[in-house]
N, CA, C and O atoms as CSV, one atom per row, in Angstrom:
chain,resi,resn,atom,element,x,y,z
A,1,MET,N,N,-49.645,-45.131,-52.614
A,1,MET,CA,C,-48.621,-44.597,-51.564
A,1,MET,C,C,-47.720,-45.622,-51.303
A,1,MET,O,O,-48.054,-46.793,-51.487
A,2,THR,N,N,-46.631,-45.324,-50.901
A,2,THR,CA,C,-45.522,-46.392,-50.296
A,2,THR,C,C,-45.781,-46.653,-48.922
A,2,THR,O,O,-46.363,-45.827,-48.217
A,3,TYR,N,N,-45.330,-47.897,-48.443
A,3,TYR,CA,C,-45.466,-48.406,-47.049
A,3,TYR,C,C,-44.828,-47.225,-46.243
A,3,TYR,O,O,-45.450,-46.854,-45.248
A,4,GLU,N,N,-43.780,-46.659,-46.528
A,4,GLU,CA,C,-43.027,-45.838,-45.553
A,4,GLU,C,C,-43.954,-44.400,-45.484
A,4,GLU,O,O,-44.113,-43.773,-44.437
A,5,GLN,N,N,-44.461,-44.050,-46.639
A,5,GLN,CA,C,-45.635,-42.776,-46.658
A,5,GLN,C,C,-46.542,-43.100,-45.562
A,5,GLN,O,O,-46.710,-42.349,-44.602
A,6,ALA,N,N,-47.183,-44.338,-45.728
A,6,ALA,CA,C,-48.416,-44.694,-45.114
A,6,ALA,C,C,-48.074,-44.661,-43.634
A,6,ALA,O,O,-48.825,-44.085,-42.847
A,7,LYS,N,N,-46.964,-45.259,-43.237
A,7,LYS,CA,C,-46.387,-45.522,-41.755
A,7,LYS,C,C,-46.325,-43.963,-41.194
A,7,LYS,O,O,-46.853,-43.716,-40.110
A,8,ASN,N,N,-45.664,-42.904,-41.960
A,8,ASN,CA,C,-45.751,-41.669,-41.610
A,8,ASN,C,C,-47.083,-40.975,-41.403
A,8,ASN,O,O,-47.316,-40.192,-40.482
A,9,LEU,N,N,-47.804,-41.286,-42.209
A,9,LEU,CA,C,-49.299,-40.492,-42.019
A,9,LEU,C,C,-50.035,-41.082,-40.935
A,9,LEU,O,O,-50.863,-40.397,-40.336
A,10,ILE,N,N,-49.794,-42.456,-40.571
A,10,ILE,CA,C,-50.198,-42.986,-39.451
A,10,ILE,C,C,-49.685,-42.276,-38.173
A,10,ILE,O,O,-50.445,-41.842,-37.307
A,11,LYS,N,N,-48.422,-42.197,-38.129
A,11,LYS,CA,C,-47.850,-41.689,-37.043
A,11,LYS,C,C,-48.363,-40.207,-36.749
A,11,LYS,O,O,-48.608,-39.898,-35.583
A,12,ILE,N,N,-48.537,-39.254,-37.814
A,12,ILE,CA,C,-48.880,-37.904,-37.434
A,12,ILE,C,C,-50.350,-37.743,-37.531
A,12,ILE,O,O,-50.887,-36.637,-37.582
A,13,ASN,N,N,-51.099,-39.061,-37.558
A,13,ASN,CA,C,-52.519,-38.883,-37.355
A,13,ASN,C,C,-53.217,-39.685,-36.235
A,13,ASN,O,O,-54.410,-39.988,-36.239
A,14,GLN,N,N,-52.295,-39.995,-35.253
A,14,GLN,CA,C,-52.634,-40.718,-34.178
A,14,GLN,C,C,-53.944,-39.921,-33.382
A,14,GLN,O,O,-54.790,-40.552,-32.749
A,15,HIS,N,N,-53.954,-38.667,-33.505
A,15,HIS,CA,C,-55.020,-37.775,-32.853
A,15,HIS,C,C,-56.556,-38.394,-33.358
A,15,HIS,O,O,-57.585,-38.137,-32.734
A,16,LEU,N,N,-56.530,-39.119,-34.403
A,16,LEU,CA,C,-57.907,-39.585,-35.040
A,16,LEU,C,C,-58.588,-40.816,-33.991
A,16,LEU,O,O,-59.775,-41.030,-33.745
A,17,ILE,N,N,-57.445,-41.473,-33.520
A,17,ILE,CA,C,-58.075,-42.584,-32.583
A,17,ILE,C,C,-59.045,-41.967,-31.478
A,17,ILE,O,O,-58.684,-41.016,-30.784
A,18,GLY,N,N,-60.185,-42.512,-31.368
A,18,GLY,CA,C,-61.209,-42.255,-30.418
A,18,GLY,C,C,-62.160,-41.145,-30.880
A,18,GLY,O,O,-63.065,-40.710,-30.167
A,19,GLN,N,N,-61.897,-40.719,-32.113
A,19,GLN,CA,C,-62.940,-39.678,-32.603
A,19,GLN,C,C,-63.968,-40.498,-33.465
A,19,GLN,O,O,-63.715,-41.658,-33.794
A,20,LYS,N,N,-65.016,-39.928,-33.786
A,20,LYS,CA,C,-66.167,-40.503,-34.424
A,20,LYS,C,C,-66.019,-40.301,-36.070
A,20,LYS,O,O,-65.697,-39.289,-36.694
A,21,ILE,N,N,-66.352,-41.559,-36.521
A,21,ILE,CA,C,-66.590,-41.573,-38.169
A,21,ILE,C,C,-67.578,-42.552,-38.321
A,21,ILE,O,O,-67.736,-43.485,-37.534
A,22,ILE,N,N,-68.389,-42.305,-39.547
A,22,ILE,CA,C,-69.275,-43.276,-39.899
A,22,ILE,C,C,-70.123,-43.898,-38.897
A,22,ILE,O,O,-70.575,-45.037,-39.019
A,23,GLY,N,N,-70.361,-43.033,-37.770
A,23,GLY,CA,C,-71.161,-43.304,-36.720
A,23,GLY,C,C,-70.724,-44.262,-35.713
A,23,GLY,O,O,-71.468,-44.800,-34.892
A,24,ALA,N,N,-69.289,-44.464,-35.847
A,24,ALA,CA,C,-68.694,-45.159,-34.811
A,24,ALA,C,C,-67.198,-44.594,-34.439
A,24,ALA,O,O,-66.806,-43.602,-35.053
A,25,THR,N,N,-66.441,-45.134,-33.552
A,25,THR,CA,C,-65.228,-44.671,-32.827
A,25,THR,C,C,-64.203,-45.470,-33.616
A,25,THR,O,O,-64.212,-46.683,-33.829
A,26,ILE,N,N,-63.244,-44.488,-34.042
A,26,ILE,CA,C,-62.019,-44.890,-34.860
A,26,ILE,C,C,-61.125,-45.575,-33.555
A,26,ILE,O,O,-60.909,-44.989,-32.495
A,27,ASP,N,N,-60.659,-46.973,-33.905
A,27,ASP,CA,C,-60.059,-47.781,-32.876
A,27,ASP,C,C,-58.423,-47.827,-33.271
A,27,ASP,O,O,-57.518,-47.916,-32.440
A,28,GLU,N,N,-58.256,-47.747,-34.692
A,28,GLU,CA,C,-57.000,-47.950,-34.982
A,28,GLU,C,C,-56.796,-47.376,-36.464
A,28,GLU,O,O,-57.810,-47.180,-37.134
A,29,LEU,N,N,-55.580,-47.108,-36.992
A,29,LEU,CA,C,-55.405,-46.817,-38.411
A,29,LEU,C,C,-54.372,-47.964,-39.025
A,29,LEU,O,O,-53.251,-48.201,-38.576
A,30,ILE,N,N,-54.943,-48.557,-40.041
A,30,ILE,CA,C,-54.105,-49.423,-40.512
A,30,ILE,C,C,-53.545,-49.448,-41.765
A,30,ILE,O,O,-54.141,-48.711,-42.550
A,31,ILE,N,N,-52.596,-50.045,-42.232
A,31,ILE,CA,C,-52.013,-50.031,-43.634
A,31,ILE,C,C,-52.639,-51.183,-44.426
A,31,ILE,O,O,-52.705,-52.296,-43.904
A,32,TYR,N,N,-53.139,-50.950,-45.760
A,32,TYR,CA,C,-53.391,-52.232,-46.294
A,32,TYR,C,C,-53.151,-51.957,-47.872
A,32,TYR,O,O,-53.232,-50.846,-48.396
A,33,PRO,N,N,-52.819,-53.255,-48.582
A,33,PRO,CA,C,-52.500,-53.015,-49.858
A,33,PRO,C,C,-53.634,-52.698,-50.851
A,33,PRO,O,O,-54.729,-53.111,-50.467
A,34,THR,N,N,-53.632,-52.156,-51.860
A,34,THR,CA,C,-54.565,-51.586,-52.669
A,34,THR,C,C,-54.956,-52.562,-53.804
A,34,THR,O,O,-56.095,-52.559,-54.271
A,35,ASP,N,N,-53.890,-53.476,-54.278
A,35,ASP,CA,C,-54.303,-54.555,-55.052
A,35,ASP,C,C,-55.380,-55.475,-54.542
A,35,ASP,O,O,-55.237,-56.086,-53.483
A,36,GLN,N,N,-56.595,-55.590,-55.384
A,36,GLN,CA,C,-57.520,-56.456,-54.756
A,36,GLN,C,C,-57.138,-57.895,-54.218
A,36,GLN,O,O,-57.512,-58.313,-53.122
A,37,LYS,N,N,-56.389,-58.576,-55.066
A,37,LYS,CA,C,-56.136,-60.019,-54.601
A,37,LYS,C,C,-55.324,-59.916,-53.201
A,37,LYS,O,O,-55.615,-60.562,-52.195
A,38,SER,N,N,-54.306,-59.035,-53.306
A,38,SER,CA,C,-53.434,-58.905,-51.992
A,38,SER,C,C,-54.368,-58.355,-50.813
A,38,SER,O,O,-54.258,-58.791,-49.667
A,39,TYR,N,N,-55.252,-57.412,-51.153
A,39,TYR,CA,C,-56.072,-56.841,-50.124
A,39,TYR,C,C,-56.941,-57.976,-49.484
A,39,TYR,O,O,-57.129,-57.941,-48.268
A,40,ASP,N,N,-57.515,-59.043,-50.289
A,40,ASP,CA,C,-58.195,-59.931,-49.816
A,40,ASP,C,C,-57.516,-60.984,-48.899
A,40,ASP,O,O,-58.049,-61.571,-47.957
A,41,GLU,N,N,-56.150,-61.124,-49.379
A,41,GLU,CA,C,-55.374,-62.100,-48.428
A,41,GLU,C,C,-54.997,-61.344,-47.205
A,41,GLU,O,O,-54.964,-61.964,-46.142
A,42,PHE,N,N,-54.717,-60.111,-47.229
A,42,PHE,CA,C,-54.333,-59.186,-46.218
A,42,PHE,C,C,-55.494,-59.261,-45.286
A,42,PHE,O,O,-55.254,-59.464,-44.096
A,43,PHE,N,N,-56.577,-59.138,-45.642
A,43,PHE,CA,C,-57.772,-58.932,-44.574
A,43,PHE,C,C,-57.934,-60.357,-43.946
A,43,PHE,O,O,-58.214,-60.434,-42.750
A,44,LYS,N,N,-57.783,-61.398,-44.639
A,44,LYS,CA,C,-57.990,-62.565,-43.853
A,44,LYS,C,C,-56.951,-62.712,-42.728
A,44,LYS,O,O,-57.305,-63.067,-41.604
A,45,ILE,N,N,-55.692,-62.445,-43.022
A,45,ILE,CA,C,-54.708,-62.359,-42.090
A,45,ILE,C,C,-55.047,-61.539,-40.827
A,45,ILE,O,O,-54.986,-61.901,-39.652
A,46,TYR,N,N,-55.423,-60.330,-41.352
A,46,TYR,CA,C,-55.847,-59.422,-40.301
A,46,TYR,C,C,-57.029,-59.728,-39.313
A,46,TYR,O,O,-56.990,-59.448,-38.115
A,47,LEU,N,N,-58.134,-60.362,-39.977
A,47,LEU,CA,C,-59.210,-60.769,-39.118
A,47,LEU,C,C,-58.722,-62.026,-38.248
A,47,LEU,O,O,-59.091,-62.106,-37.076
A,48,ARG,N,N,-57.991,-62.891,-38.746
A,48,ARG,CA,C,-57.372,-63.937,-38.005
A,48,ARG,C,C,-56.667,-63.645,-36.904
A,48,ARG,O,O,-56.826,-64.223,-35.829
A,49,THR,N,N,-55.703,-62.566,-37.153
A,49,THR,CA,C,-54.719,-62.260,-36.062
A,49,THR,C,C,-55.143,-61.007,-35.141
A,49,THR,O,O,-54.871,-60.784,-33.961
A,50,ASP,N,N,-55.870,-60.289,-36.034
A,50,ASP,CA,C,-56.083,-58.790,-35.177
A,50,ASP,C,C,-54.822,-58.090,-35.070
A,50,ASP,O,O,-54.620,-57.377,-34.087
A,51,ASN,N,N,-53.952,-58.219,-35.982
A,51,ASN,CA,C,-52.647,-57.669,-36.040
A,51,ASN,C,C,-52.425,-57.160,-37.491
A,51,ASN,O,O,-52.002,-57.872,-38.401
A,52,ALA,N,N,-52.766,-55.811,-37.610
A,52,ALA,CA,C,-52.522,-55.169,-38.978
A,52,ALA,C,C,-50.934,-55.171,-39.373
A,52,ALA,O,O,-50.553,-55.469,-40.506
A,53,GLU,N,N,-50.137,-54.839,-38.413
A,53,GLU,CA,C,-48.690,-54.894,-38.608
A,53,GLU,C,C,-48.171,-56.236,-39.311
A,53,GLU,O,O,-47.499,-56.333,-40.337
A,54,LYS,N,N,-48.680,-57.273,-38.454
A,54,LYS,CA,C,-48.264,-58.639,-39.128
A,54,LYS,C,C,-48.839,-58.815,-40.312
A,54,LYS,O,O,-48.153,-59.304,-41.211
A,55,ALA,N,N,-50.143,-58.474,-40.549
A,55,ALA,CA,C,-50.751,-58.818,-41.927
A,55,ALA,C,C,-50.200,-58.022,-43.133
A,55,ALA,O,O,-50.267,-58.548,-44.244
A,56,ILE,N,N,-49.750,-56.993,-43.017
A,56,ILE,CA,C,-49.395,-56.160,-44.073
A,56,ILE,C,C,-47.942,-56.538,-44.483
A,56,ILE,O,O,-47.544,-56.223,-45.605
A,57,LEU,N,N,-47.131,-57.207,-43.607
A,57,LEU,CA,C,-45.615,-57.594,-44.016
A,57,LEU,C,C,-45.382,-58.255,-45.165
A,57,LEU,O,O,-44.298,-58.048,-45.710
A,58,PRO,N,N,-46.242,-59.098,-45.727
A,58,PRO,CA,C,-45.871,-59.490,-47.161
A,58,PRO,C,C,-46.169,-58.596,-48.448
A,58,PRO,O,O,-45.934,-58.927,-49.610
A,59,TYR,N,N,-46.715,-57.433,-48.025
A,59,TYR,CA,C,-47.423,-56.483,-49.042
A,59,TYR,C,C,-46.670,-55.207,-48.964
A,59,TYR,O,O,-47.013,-54.318,-49.743
A,60,GLN,N,N,-45.505,-54.944,-47.977
A,60,GLN,CA,C,-44.904,-53.738,-47.910
A,60,GLN,C,C,-44.376,-53.125,-49.308
A,60,GLN,O,O,-44.342,-51.900,-49.416
A,61,SER,N,N,-44.034,-53.806,-50.199
A,61,SER,CA,C,-43.403,-53.298,-51.385
A,61,SER,C,C,-44.526,-52.928,-52.343
A,61,SER,O,O,-44.228,-52.284,-53.349
A,62,GLN,N,N,-45.773,-53.270,-52.125
A,62,GLN,CA,C,-46.935,-52.684,-52.893
A,62,GLN,C,C,-47.421,-51.468,-52.505
A,62,GLN,O,O,-47.202,-50.970,-51.401
A,63,ASP,N,N,-48.201,-50.876,-53.541
A,63,ASP,CA,C,-48.957,-49.725,-53.341
A,63,ASP,C,C,-49.865,-49.786,-52.074
A,63,ASP,O,O,-50.377,-50.892,-51.902
A,64,VAL,N,N,-50.124,-48.981,-51.294
A,64,VAL,CA,C,-50.829,-49.139,-50.024
A,64,VAL,C,C,-51.779,-47.928,-49.951
A,64,VAL,O,O,-51.673,-46.940,-50.679
A,65,ASP,N,N,-52.778,-48.114,-48.938
A,65,ASP,CA,C,-53.387,-46.968,-48.553
A,65,ASP,C,C,-53.783,-47.397,-47.010
A,65,ASP,O,O,-53.412,-48.429,-46.452
A,66,ILE,N,N,-54.627,-46.360,-46.448
A,66,ILE,CA,C,-54.886,-46.471,-44.890
A,66,ILE,C,C,-56.176,-46.627,-44.722
A,66,ILE,O,O,-56.917,-45.997,-45.476
A,67,TYR,N,N,-56.717,-47.444,-43.766
A,67,TYR,CA,C,-58.141,-47.439,-43.311
A,67,TYR,C,C,-58.214,-46.960,-41.791
A,67,TYR,O,O,-57.371,-47.204,-40.928
A,68,CYS,N,N,-59.292,-46.289,-41.651
A,68,CYS,CA,C,-59.542,-45.839,-40.075
A,68,CYS,C,C,-60.632,-47.014,-39.715
A,68,CYS,O,O,-61.788,-47.034,-40.136
A,69,MET,N,N,-59.944,-48.123,-38.732
A,69,MET,CA,C,-60.842,-49.256,-38.243
A,69,MET,C,C,-61.755,-48.698,-37.141
A,69,MET,O,O,-61.308,-47.908,-36.309
A,70,ALA,N,N,-62.923,-49.072,-37.134
A,70,ALA,CA,C,-63.932,-48.399,-36.116
A,70,ALA,C,C,-64.685,-49.421,-35.388
A,70,ALA,O,O,-65.095,-50.435,-35.953
A,71,ASP,N,N,-64.888,-49.161,-34.073
A,71,ASP,CA,C,-65.716,-50.133,-33.394
A,71,ASP,C,C,-65.404,-51.732,-33.500
A,71,ASP,O,O,-66.244,-52.595,-33.757
A,72,LYS,N,N,-64.042,-51.936,-33.252
A,72,LYS,CA,C,-63.766,-53.198,-33.517
A,72,LYS,C,C,-64.496,-54.399,-32.764
A,72,LYS,O,O,-64.934,-55.442,-33.250
A,73,LYS,N,N,-64.504,-53.942,-31.386
A,73,LYS,CA,C,-65.405,-55.017,-30.490
A,73,LYS,C,C,-66.839,-55.271,-30.954
A,73,LYS,O,O,-67.438,-56.345,-30.893
A,74,ARG,N,N,-67.259,-54.185,-31.394
A,74,ARG,CA,C,-68.580,-54.354,-32.034
A,74,ARG,C,C,-68.635,-55.254,-33.106
A,74,ARG,O,O,-69.599,-56.010,-33.230
A,75,ALA,N,N,-67.715,-55.247,-33.876
A,75,ALA,CA,C,-67.454,-55.710,-35.244
A,75,ALA,C,C,-67.051,-57.345,-35.055
A,75,ALA,O,O,-67.419,-58.196,-35.865
A,76,ARG,N,N,-66.369,-57.597,-34.050
A,76,ARG,CA,C,-66.202,-58.805,-33.699
A,76,ARG,C,C,-67.501,-59.561,-33.308
A,76,ARG,O,O,-67.686,-60.707,-33.719
A,77,ALA,N,N,-68.410,-58.919,-32.508
A,77,ALA,CA,C,-69.663,-59.521,-32.164
A,77,ALA,C,C,-70.517,-59.556,-33.291
A,77,ALA,O,O,-71.343,-60.467,-33.346
A,78,SER,N,N,-70.457,-58.705,-34.216
A,78,SER,CA,C,-71.533,-58.791,-35.369
A,78,SER,C,C,-70.872,-59.514,-36.598
A,78,SER,O,O,-71.571,-60.045,-37.461
A,79,GLY,N,N,-69.671,-59.514,-36.639
A,79,GLY,CA,C,-69.304,-60.007,-37.876
A,79,GLY,C,C,-69.104,-59.170,-38.834
A,79,GLY,O,O,-68.664,-59.630,-39.889
A,80,ILE,N,N,-69.416,-57.481,-38.711
A,80,ILE,CA,C,-69.429,-56.675,-39.669
A,80,ILE,C,C,-68.225,-55.680,-39.199
A,80,ILE,O,O,-68.199,-55.177,-38.076
A,81,VAL,N,N,-67.287,-55.472,-40.141
A,81,VAL,CA,C,-66.247,-54.757,-39.811
A,81,VAL,C,C,-66.418,-53.376,-40.343
A,81,VAL,O,O,-66.761,-53.223,-41.515
A,82,GLY,N,N,-66.194,-52.333,-39.536
A,82,GLY,CA,C,-66.481,-50.922,-39.752
A,82,GLY,C,C,-65.023,-50.311,-40.269
A,82,GLY,O,O,-64.024,-50.501,-39.574
A,83,HIS,N,N,-64.952,-49.679,-41.332
A,83,HIS,CA,C,-63.788,-48.816,-41.600
A,83,HIS,C,C,-64.180,-47.794,-42.593
A,83,HIS,O,O,-65.186,-47.900,-43.294
A,84,ALA,N,N,-63.293,-46.726,-42.633
A,84,ALA,CA,C,-63.308,-45.731,-43.738
A,84,ALA,C,C,-61.951,-45.268,-44.024
A,84,ALA,O,O,-61.077,-45.328,-43.159
A,85,SER,N,N,-61.758,-44.860,-45.070
A,85,SER,CA,C,-60.548,-44.466,-45.803
A,85,SER,C,C,-60.047,-43.281,-45.047
A,85,SER,O,O,-60.818,-42.554,-44.421
A,86,LEU,N,N,-58.736,-43.079,-45.103
A,86,LEU,CA,C,-58.219,-41.773,-44.485
A,86,LEU,C,C,-58.799,-40.570,-45.241
A,86,LEU,O,O,-59.152,-39.552,-44.646
A,87,ALA,N,N,-58.895,-40.732,-46.697
A,87,ALA,CA,C,-59.425,-39.709,-47.482
A,87,ALA,C,C,-61.173,-39.367,-47.104
A,87,ALA,O,O,-61.780,-38.342,-47.412
A,88,LYS,N,N,-61.668,-40.455,-46.424
A,88,LYS,CA,C,-63.140,-40.172,-45.977
A,88,LYS,C,C,-62.876,-39.316,-44.689
A,88,LYS,O,O,-63.309,-38.176,-44.523
A,89,ALA,N,N,-62.241,-39.898,-43.956
A,89,ALA,CA,C,-61.826,-39.139,-42.604
A,89,ALA,C,C,-61.494,-37.651,-42.749
A,89,ALA,O,O,-61.773,-36.849,-41.857
A,90,ASN,N,N,-60.874,-37.290,-43.928
A,90,ASN,CA,C,-60.382,-35.874,-44.030
A,90,ASN,C,C,-61.468,-35.180,-44.274
A,90,ASN,O,O,-61.399,-33.979,-44.010
A,91,LYS,N,N,-62.768,-35.718,-44.841
A,91,LYS,CA,C,-63.827,-34.934,-45.230
A,91,LYS,C,C,-64.557,-34.645,-43.795
A,91,LYS,O,O,-65.129,-33.573,-43.597
A,92,ASP,N,N,-64.503,-35.548,-42.933
A,92,ASP,CA,C,-65.107,-35.253,-41.595
A,92,ASP,C,C,-64.247,-34.782,-40.349
A,92,ASP,O,O,-64.716,-34.133,-39.413
A,93,LEU,N,N,-62.850,-35.217,-40.463
A,93,LEU,CA,C,-61.940,-34.862,-39.425
A,93,LEU,C,C,-60.967,-33.997,-39.744
A,93,LEU,O,O,-61.028,-33.416,-40.827
A,94,ASP,N,N,-60.044,-33.794,-38.972
A,94,ASP,CA,C,-58.838,-32.944,-39.075
A,94,ASP,C,C,-57.689,-33.914,-39.261
A,94,ASP,O,O,-56.977,-34.207,-38.301
A,95,VAL,N,N,-57.438,-34.545,-40.763
A,95,VAL,CA,C,-56.568,-35.270,-41.166
A,95,VAL,C,C,-55.195,-34.563,-41.279
A,95,VAL,O,O,-55.291,-33.363,-41.537
A,96,ASN,N,N,-54.084,-34.990,-41.157
A,96,ASN,CA,C,-52.686,-34.518,-41.522
A,96,ASN,C,C,-51.983,-35.225,-42.518
A,96,ASN,O,O,-51.421,-36.286,-42.246
A,97,PHE,N,N,-51.962,-34.725,-43.664
A,97,PHE,CA,C,-51.424,-35.483,-44.801
A,97,PHE,C,C,-49.858,-35.145,-45.051
A,97,PHE,O,O,-49.205,-35.693,-45.940
A,98,GLY,N,N,-49.364,-34.227,-44.207
A,98,GLY,CA,C,-47.986,-34.085,-43.848
A,98,GLY,C,C,-47.334,-32.959,-44.786
A,98,GLY,O,O,-46.120,-32.776,-44.881
A,99,GLU,N,N,-48.353,-32.209,-45.483
A,99,GLU,CA,C,-47.850,-31.028,-46.291
A,99,GLU,C,C,-47.237,-30.068,-45.144
A,99,GLU,O,O,-47.699,-29.768,-44.043
A,100,GLY,N,N,-46.053,-29.697,-45.777
A,100,GLY,CA,C,-45.284,-28.529,-45.049
A,100,GLY,C,C,-44.572,-29.095,-43.831
A,100,GLY,O,O,-44.027,-28.353,-43.014
A,101,ASN,N,N,-44.586,-30.581,-43.706
A,101,ASN,CA,C,-43.756,-31.044,-42.743
A,101,ASN,C,C,-42.316,-31.283,-43.045
A,101,ASN,O,O,-41.563,-31.704,-42.167
């Protein structure tokens, strides 16, 4: 999807924050590039800065998708980042993909 489409999906799915998925609480929804090399670079920036909006800046023109980031405080302590795709969240939660909006 495009960056603008992803921004819209995040905007209409703020209700997911605080809900449980994969046994953890969703803390934020982030946009990430789907290209593997770009994703690896993006994630390094994201982990270093804890700022998904800053980390995605170089990749806004690429194909992107959305992750539900979960239990970030626990992730910092353990070094394990919990996340699930928005599509996975759709199976478990009430995700709005904007149809009919």
